[in-house]
N, C-alpha and C positions, 0 to 999 in steps of 0.2 A: 504493500500500500504506500501511497505518497503521503508524507507527513508534513504538517504545517509547522514550519521552523520558527515562527515568531515574526515580529515586525522589524523592519530595518530602521524605522523611526518610531518615536513616541507620538501616537496620534491622540488628539483631543476630540476631534469631531465638532459637530455643531453644538452650540449652547441652546438652552431652552428658548431664549429670546430670539435667536436666529431662526430656530424652527418655526416660531410663531410668525416671524416676518416673512419667511419664505412661503409658508402656507397661505398667508394673506395674498401673496403675489401669484403663486402657482396653483393654489387650491389643493385638494386631496389627490392622492394617487388613484384616481378612478376614471373610467371612460366618460366621455362627453355624454351628458344626458339629454336626450331629445324630449322637447316639451310634448307631453302627452295630450292627445286630442280628447275632448269630452265625448261621451257616448252619443249625445244628441247631435254634435257637429258631424260625427262619422255617419250617422243615419241620414242626416239631411244631405250630405255630400253624395251619398250613394243614390238616394231616392230621387234626386233632381236630375240624374242622368237621363237623356232622351229615351233610351230603351226601357227603363223602369217606368217612366211616365206612360208610355204607350201600353205596356203590359197592365198597368193599373187601370188605364182607361178601358182596355178590353175586358178586364175582370169586372169592372163596374157595370159595363153594358150587359155582361152575362148575368150578373146578380139582379140587375134591374129588370131584365126580361124573364126572370124566374128560372135561370139555368145555373144553379149553384155548383153543379159538377164541373162545368167548364170554367166558371169563375174561380173555383178552388184550384184548378190546375194552374191558372195564371198566378194566383197568390203563392202557391207552393213553389213555383218557378222563381218568383221574386225572392222568396225567403232563401232558397238554395243559392242563388247567385249572390245575394247579400252576404251569406255566410262565407262564401269564397273571398269576397272583398275584405271582410273583417279578418279572415285568416291571414291575409297578406301582411296587414299591419301588426297583427299579433306575432307573426313569424319574425319580423324585423326586431321586435322587442326581445324575443327569445334569443336571436342571434347575438345581440349586444350583451345579454345576460350571460351567455356562454363565454363570450370574450372576457367578461369581468371575472368569471370563475377560473380562467386560466391563471390568474395571478396566484403566487404563493401566499397562503393566508398569513404566514408569519415571516418576518425577516430579522436578521441579526445586524445591528448597526453599532457604531461607536458615537456616543454623545456624552458631552461633559466629561471626557476622559475615561468613560466606562463602556464596556461592552454590554449591550442589552438587547432583548427580543421584543419587537413591536409588531402590531398589525401592519400588513403590507400596505394598506391604504393610508397609513400614517407617514410613509416615506415621503421625503421632499428633496428638492434639488440641492446638491452639494452634501447630502448625507454620505457617510462612509459605510458602505455595505460589505459585510463579510460573507463570502460565498464558499460553500463546501459541497462535497460529493453528494449527489442525490437530490439537491434542492432545485426548486423552480425559481427562476429569476424574476423579480417583481418590478423592475424598472430598468431603463437603459442607463448604462454607466461606463465610464472609461476606466481601464485597469490601471491601478496604482502600483500594486505588487502582485506578482504572479508566481505560483508554485505548481507548475505542471497542470494548468487549468484546461480541461477538455470539455466542450459544451456541445450538446445535441441541439442543433438549430433547425431540425427538420420541420417543425411546426411553422417556421417562417420561410425557409428556403426550399422545403420539399425534399432535401437530400439527407440520407441517413448517416453519412460519414461524420465522425466527430470532428469538430473544428478546434484546433489547438490554438489557444490564445497567446498573445505576446504583448509586450509593452511598446516596443519600437517597431515601426513598420518600414518595409523597403519602399523605395520610390514607386514601383509599379503597383504595390498593394494599396497605396493611397487612392488609386482610381476605382477600386472595388466598391460596390455599394455596401456589402456586408463587411465591416472592418474587423480585423482580427484583434485589435486593441480595445474593442468595445463589446460589452455583454448586452444582450437584448432581452427585454421583458417577454415572458411567455416561453422562453427556452429553458433548458434544464442542464445542470452540471452533472457530467458523467464521471469526471475524474479530476483530482487535484483541488486546490483552494486558491483564493485570491482576495485582495482588497480592491474594491471598486468605488469610484466616486460617481454618484448619481448625477446624470446630466439632463435626463428627460423623464417625466412621470405622466401617468394618465393617458389622455388622448394624444399627447405629443410624442409618445413612444412609437416605435415602428408598428407594433401590433395595434396600438391605439389608433393609428392612422387608418388601419384596415377598417375599424369601426366607423370612421368618417366616410370611407368609401362605400360601406354598406348603406349608410344613410342616403348617399347620393344616387343610389341605384333604384330606379322605380321598376316594379314588376310590370312586364308588358303583357297585354292580352294575347292569347294564342291565335294562330290563323283561324282555327275553327270558331273561336269565340267571336272574332271580328265578322266572319262571314255569316254566322248564325244571327248575330245582332243585326246585320244588314237585311237579311231575309225577313226577320220578324218585323223590323221597322217598315220596310217597303210594303210588306204584305198587309200590315195594319193600316197604312195610309190608303192602299188600294182598296181594302175592305170598306173603309169609311166612305170613299167616293162611290164605290159600286153600290153600297147600301142606299145612298141618296139617289143614285141614277135609277136603280131598279124600282124603288118606291115610286118615283115620279113617273117612270115609263108604265109601270103596271097600273097606277092610278089613272093615267091617261087612257089606257086601252080598256081597263075593266071597271074603273070607277069605284072599286071596293077598297076602302081604307085598310080593313083587316087583312084581306088577301095580299094587298100591296106590302104591308109591313112584314107579314109572314114570309113573303117571297124575298124581300130585301134582307131580312135577318138570316134566312137560309143561305143566301148568296154570301153574305158577310162571314157566316160561320164556315162556309166552304173555303173561303179564301184565307182566313186567319189560320196560320199553321201552329195552333197551340200544342201540337204533338212534338214540335221541335225541342222545346225545353225538356219534355218527358224523355225524348230520345237521348238527349245529351246527358241528363241526370242518370238514367238507368245504364246506358252503354258505358259511360266513363266510370261510374261507381262500380259496376260489375267488372269492368276491365281492371280497375285498381285492386279489387278483391282477388281476381284470378292471378294477377301479377304478384301479390303478396304471398300466394302459395308457391310461387316460383322464385322466392328470395328477393323480390323487388318491392320495397315499401314506398308507395306513392304518397308524398306529402302534399302535393297540389294536384287535385283531380284532373284539371284540363291537360296536365303534363302527359297523361296517358296517350292522348291523340297526337300531341306534338312530337313525342318520341318516334312515332311512326313516320314523321315527315322530315326528320333531320337530314341535312345534306353534308354536315361537317361535324366531326367528333374530335374535340380537343382533349387530349389525355395527358395527365401528369405521369412521367416515366416511373418515378419511385413509388412503389406501393400500388400502382394501378396496372401498368404493363409489367412491372417487375414485382418480386416477392417482398421488397423492402427488408431483405434479409441477406446479408453477405454470405457467400459460399466460396470455398476453395475450388477453383476450376482447373488449375494446372500447377504442377510442381516441377522444378528443375533442380538437380543436385549435382555437385562435383563428383567425379568418378571415384573419389575415396570414400564417399558416403552413399547411403541409400535413403529412400523416402521416409522410413521410420525414424532414422536419425535426424533427418531434416526437421520433421514435425516435432520430434522430442525437444530439440533445442528451441524451436519456435514456441512451444508450450512453456518451457522453462523461462523464456524471456517475456512471458505474458502474466497478467493477473489471473490467479486461480478462480476468483469470482469476478468475471469480466463484465464491465458495462459497455466497453467498446465493441461495436458490431464486428470488426475484423478479428478481434481477439476471440470473440464468441465463435466465429466461423472456424478459426484455427483449432480451438478446443473441440468443437463438434466434429471436424474432419479427422482429427487425431483419434478420437474415440471410435470413429467408423473404421479405422485401420488397426483397431485392437490395441491402441496405446492406453495403458491404465494411468489415468491422470492422477488419481489419489496416490498410487504407489510412486509415481514420478516425483511428487512433491514431498516425499518423506524426508528428504535431506533438510539441512538447515539453511534458511535464507539469511545470508550475512549482511547484504547491502543491496539497495535499489538505486539505479540511475533512472530517474523518472523521464518520461518523454517530454520534450519541449519543442516548440515550433522552430527554435534556432538549430538544434542538433538533429531533429526529426528522427530520433532513434531512442530506444530504451533498452536497458539491460539489467540483469539480476546476477548477483554473486552468490553462488551456492557452495555449500560444504557437504560433500557426500562421500562416505567411506574415507574420511580424513583427507579428501582431496578437494582443493578449491578450484572452481572454474566459473567462467562468465558465459552466460547465454545472451546473445544480442540480436535484436531485430530492428528494422527501420527502413528508411528510404535507401534504394540501391545506390544513388549518387553519393550519399554520405558514408555508408558502410564500406563501400569498395575502397575508399581512400584510407581506411584503417587496416586493410588486409594486405598480407604479403603475397602479391601476385605478379607474375611476369606480364609484360606489356601485351603479348599475344593473348594471354588468358583474360586480361581485362577487356580487350577488344571483343573477344568471343562472348563474354558475359554481357557487355553493353549491347551487342547485337541481339542476344536472347531477350534482354530486358525490353528493348524497343519492340521486338516481335510480339511479346506478351502484351505490352501497352497498346499496340495497334488493335489487338483483339478486344479492347475495352476493359482489360483487367487492371486492377490496382496492384502494383508489384511491390512486394516486400522482400527484402534481402535478409538472410539469416547467417550469423557468424558465431564462432565460439573462441574462447581463450582458455586453455588448460594450464595447469601448473601455476596457478596464481599464488604469489607469495604475499605481496603487499596490496592492500586495497587503495587504489589511487582516487583522487577527487574527481578526475575527468576521464571519460571513456577514450578520448584521443591520446591518452598517455599509454595505451596498450597497443599491441600489434595482434590482430586477430587472424583466425583461419576461416576462409570463406566456406560456407556449407552449401547454400543453395538459394533458389528463388521460389516464392509462392505467389501465384496469380489468383486474386480474389475478384469476385464480381457479384453484383446483385442481379441474379438471373431472371429471365422472363418467366411469368406465370405459365403453368401448364394450360394449354388450350388457347393461348393468346394468338398463336400463328393461325389456327383454324378460324378463330373469330375474325382475324384480320382479313383472311381470304373471303369470308362471307361478306364483310363490309365492302371490299373491293368489287365483288360481284353485284352488290346491291347499289353501287354508285355512291357510297358514303366515303367521303374523304376523311382520312385519319391524320391528325396533326399531333406531334409530340411537343409538350412544353416541359422544360426541365431546368433546374438550377445547376445541373451537372455540366461537365465539359462536352464539347462537340464530338470528340473521339469516342467516348463511351456511349453517347447518345446514338451515333451512327452505327456502332457495333450492335447495339440492341435493336435498332431499327431494321438493319439487314437481317438479323436472325429471326425476326417475326414477320418479315415480308412487307414492311412499310414502304410505300412508294416514294420516289424522289429522295431516297435516304442520303444522297450525296450533298444535297443543298441544306446548309445550316446557317441560321441567322442568330447572332448573339445579342444579348441584352444591350451591350455597349453600342452595337451597330444600330439597334432600334432607337436608342437615345439620340443618335446623330441624324436620324431620318425625319423628313417632313411627313405629314400624314399622307400626302399624295404618293411619295416614294414608297412608303410602307405598304400602301394598297397595291402597288405594282409588284413589290417583292413577295408578298404573301401568296400571290397567285401561283408561284412555282416553288414555294418553300413549305416543307412539312416537318422540319425540325427546328425548334427554337431553344437554344442553350443559354445557360447563365442568365436566365430570366428571373425577375423578382415580381412581387405582386402588381406593381404599376404597369409592368410590361404585359403581364397576362391580361389585365383589364383592357389595355390598349389594343392587344392582338384580337381579343374577342370583339371589341367594338369595330375594328377594321373589317373583320370577316362579315359581321352583320351589315356593314355598309355595302359590301359586295352582294348582298342579297341572300346570304347563306342562312339557313336555319341551324343554329349552333347548339350542340350539346357539349358540356364539359364535365369531365370526371376529375375528382381530386379528393384529398384526404387531410390536408393541412390547413392551418389558419391562413396561410398565404393564398389559398385557393378561394377563400370565402367571397370576396367582391366579384371575381369573375364567375363563380358558380351562380351568384344571384343575378348577374347581368345576362348570362347566357339564356337562350330560350329554354334550355333544360339543364339544370345543375344536378349532377349525379355524385353523391358522396359515398365513400366506402364505409360500410357499417361496422366492420371489426376494427380496422386500423384508423378510421377517420376520427378527427377531433370533433368535439361537440359543436364547435363553430362551423365547421364544414357541413355537418349534418343539418344544423338549423338553417343554414343559408341555401340548402339544396331543395330541389323539387322532388328528388327521388333518392332513396338510400339502398345500396346493394348490400343485403344482409350477409351474403357469403363472399363479398369482395372479389367476385369472379367476373372477369372481363367477358366471358362467354354469356353471362346472364344479361349483359347490356345488349348483346346481339339478339338474344331471345326476346328481350323487352321491345326492341325495335320491331321485330317480327310481329309481336302481339299488337304493337301500336299501329302498324300498317293494317293488320286484320281488323282492328276496331274501327279505324277510319273508313276502310272499305265497307264495313257493315253499316256504319252511320250513313255513308253515302247511299247505300242500297235502301236503307230504311227511309231516308228523306226522299229519294227518288220514288219509292213506293207511295209515300204520303202525297207527293206531287201528282202522281198518276191518278190516285183514287179521288183526289179533290176535283180533277177536271170534269168527270161525268156528273159529280154532285153539283158543281157550279153551273155547267151547261144545262142540265135538266131544270134547275131553278130559274135559269135565264130564259130558255126557249119555250117552256110551257106557257107562261103568260103572254109572250110575244106572239105565239100561235093561237092565243085565246083558248088554251086548253086548261082543264083543271090542274091544280098544282100536283106534280108527281111526288115530290118530297116535301114533307112538313118538317119544321124544326125538330120535332121529336124523333123523326126518322134519321136525321143527321146525328142527333145525340146517340141513337142506338148504333149507328155506324162507328161512332167514336169509341164505343165500348168494344168494338171488334178491332179497329185500327190500332188503338193504344197497346193492348196486350200483344197483338201481332208484332208490332214494332219492337216492343220492350223485351219480348221473350224469344220469338222465333228468329228475328234478324240478329239479335245480340249473340245468339249461340252458333251462328254460322261459322264453320271452320275456314281457315285461310285458303285462298286460291293457291294452286300448286306453284305458280311462278312468282309468288309475292316477294321473295328476296332476290329475284333476278331482274326486277324492275328498277329503274332509276328513281331517285326521290322525286316526288312531285314538286313543281315549282311553287314558291311561296305565294305567288299571285294567282295560282290556279283556283278558280271558283269551285265552291262546293257543288253547285249545279252548273256543270260545264255544258257546252253546246250539244255534245253527243248525248248526255244524260237528259237534257231538256227535250231534244228531238225524240228520243226513245219514249220519254214520259208522255209527250204530246200524242205520238202515234198510238201508244197503248191506251191512253186516256180517251182519245177520240173513238177508238175501236169499241171500248167498253160502253161509251156513251151511245154510239150508234146502235149497238145491240140492245141496250137497256131502253133508251128512248124510243127506238124503232118498235120494240115489242109493245111498249105502252101505247103508242099511237095506233099500231095495228089492232090491238085488242079493243081500243075505243071505237075504231071504225067498224069492227066486227060486231059491235053492239053489246060488248061486255060492260058490266057496271064499273064505275070509276074505281071503287075500292078493290075490285078484283084485278083490274089492270095495274093499279098502283102496287098492290101486293106482289103480283107476278114480276113486275120490273124491279121491285125492291129486293126480292129473292135473288134475281140475276146479279144485282149489284153486290149483295153480301157474299154470294158464292164466288163472284169474280175476285173479291178480296182474297179469299182462301187460295184460289189457283194462282193468283198473281204473285203471292209470297214465294211459292216454290218455283215458278217460272223465272223470277228475278233473283233467286239465291246465288246464281252464278252467271257471269257473262258468256261462259263457254259450255260448261257442263250441263247435261240434260236434266229435265225435271225428275226423271226416274232415278238418277244418281243422288238427287237430293233426298228422295224418299228412302233410298238405301242407307244413306248416312244417318238418318234420324229414326230408323225403324226401332231401335232399342232405347230411344229417348222418351221416357214416360211423360215428362213435362210437356213435350211437344204434342204427344198424343192427346193429352188432356186439353190443350188449346184447340186442336182440330175437332175433338169431340164436342168441346164447348161451343164452337162456331156452329156446327150443324145441329147440335142440341138446341142452341138458341133459336135457330130458324124454325125448328119444329114447335118449340114453346110459343114463339111469336105467332105461329099459324094456327095452332090447335088448342092452346090454353085460353079460355074465354077472357079471363082478367088481363092476360098479356096482350091479346088481340085488341082489347079496348084501349090499352095504353099506347100500343104501337100503331093504332089506326089501320089494322090489317084485317083480312078475312081469310078463312080456311081455303086452301087450294085442293083440287083433286090430286090423286097420286100421279095421273098422267100430266097434269099441269105442272106439278112440282118437278117431275123428271125432265120435262121439256125445258123448264127454267134452268135447271142445273146443267143440261147439255148446252144450252145457249151461252151460259156463263163460261163454261169450259172453252167453247169455240171462240169467245171474245178475248181470251187470254192465251190459250195454249198454241195459237198460231205462231207466236214468237219463237217457239221451239224450232221452226223451220229456219229462222234467221240464225239461231245458234248452231244448227247443223251445218249450214253453209260456212260459218266461221271455223268450225272444226275441220271441215274439208279443206278450206284454204290454208289452215295452219299445217296440215299434214303435207301439203304440196311444198 
């Protein structure tokens, strides 16, 4: 262990008066507190948005006209979307709270000439802070005295390698953002001790600035939220004007106020797509539930859909693409030694209870080749030469079997100068070291000194015997290469963001199949670029090395300016602002910090990169099914709208009454919510390119298909109604016959539109063992029979009983009005085979 030797000087620290003065100037060591909004102000802000106003107007109209079911749908939709809005603000508060909890609760300082322990929030500028192994650092401070201090800064930099601190910097080190002579709040001490003078507290620390960045990032509505809002808004406006038009036209032709209002209300109800909020609520909530069973915890429900539309995935190398766990990947030893001897001396030069990731890797690998670590350390440890950033090596003096020897490990460049080697031997070793470094390995040299008589103060006072080299690496996670290939096939661009050097990043990138792995852009280069130049560079760059939080945020913003839908994965504090700004922020559940989790839209519970790909697959399936469901709603509203419009124009009795439309809604809603939500993915779903961000939910092909199908159903339904009236049938019989056609057409349409290519028969095969869908199907036809033959039901539905022949003919006509689309799908399948 490294021991604290005492102070070089007598420190007095701050006096009580100075502490009071500094606290008045700088405040407490706490994050910037955002002024909280009152509950009333939050409610008013949300409810004054145009979309909510229109939904409330629609709900009011339904309640006023005595349609509480439809009014309730609107109200529930408003409550649901309001809850999402409230969640965003609550999540920001939680993120900042998690940042606050990163601070060490207690800190040791020198005040009034005495060493004392205080609450970390009581720290102030110019305090003398004493750091020791295992502690979290509570403020930014410059190092005054250093005794082998090693700090884990992965929560800020994203890199797991221990940073060895020093007092004096080299000229080139002054240009680095993360200074080796400064300790940062939110990081932790892995080895050694130090005296640090506090220079920044609270929101002025580096991780405190991350809190400010989170404040500045507003949650953006997803593409689906935007499009659905537009559809609802324009549909509501259209419904209002159509209601007025139909009432006036009907009154002009028929002169009946009651019939005119009924007809106008029916048309308005046919136009307003109140099913859309139901579709969104059910599809996204069920999607989130299914993903949770696959180790993806969705924190923001609309993220389910957005995941399926991402075109660019920004990933943090350490802990996301890699295991965040150093491993020995290669060993090289002198001809006089073997691997067991190399690893034995490496272990003897390490801490037996290691905090350092590389030492842990050495001990782990040694155990795997049957080295008994406990037996190895049975000798007497006489002296330690602690690691320092100046010497970049450490050694232990052992006494075993009355023989003293030194085990030494450290940087190749420093250790080789202490070894007795011929020039040719040095050149060969340098060549091997460079070869290993090019593979992305961190290279450690191992040496030994036997027959030690006197223990000297410095390691460079000995001459050592070179033993060998050890190449270590934080390797890629299993399955990452496979997941990367799927992303490439799906047209999803993957970008690596790392605080590591470019050589290591390129090595990892090549091993996992990342495209354009030769192009690397560093943080310093980004700083020197204008926004315009950065936009050009990122078009061909997939690796960004030596990046810090502000770089990540700037990179994400640049990609979004290019029109990309960006998802970002991360696990450290440094990732939080970019996670929140990205369209989808994905945090690692096992290794991720609380800050990263709270800032994210989704948490991977198993930290598995493959799970991201599976989630994207499910996101695409959910979006496809939402599109199918909305297309279905659009189709079925066309015949309802046209029958309500043409009956009075042709001076015919109303075909559909408002109660009939309401009964149709009882069929449409569960059909959308249950049948379409359970649709499996199309076979080619991960071979398609991501959809364009501007692609409308209802594109031209879907609108054309919906119009053709809707007009066909209308022709068969309205044509049957007109024909029966001309044949002398009673109005109620003709209305009932046409109404049965419309209801049954709903049933057939679901299975016809379940796939753009596969036949309706394949749909029945897929769902033949799905009891829930059987219940829906039975419910639809059972509802028809109840509506026709139960007296109380016929009175409510304004229907009359049909004969068996009439019912069969109505079902056949409904099948003909929808199943003809199977011919179109057959032609598509034939074309694809060619």
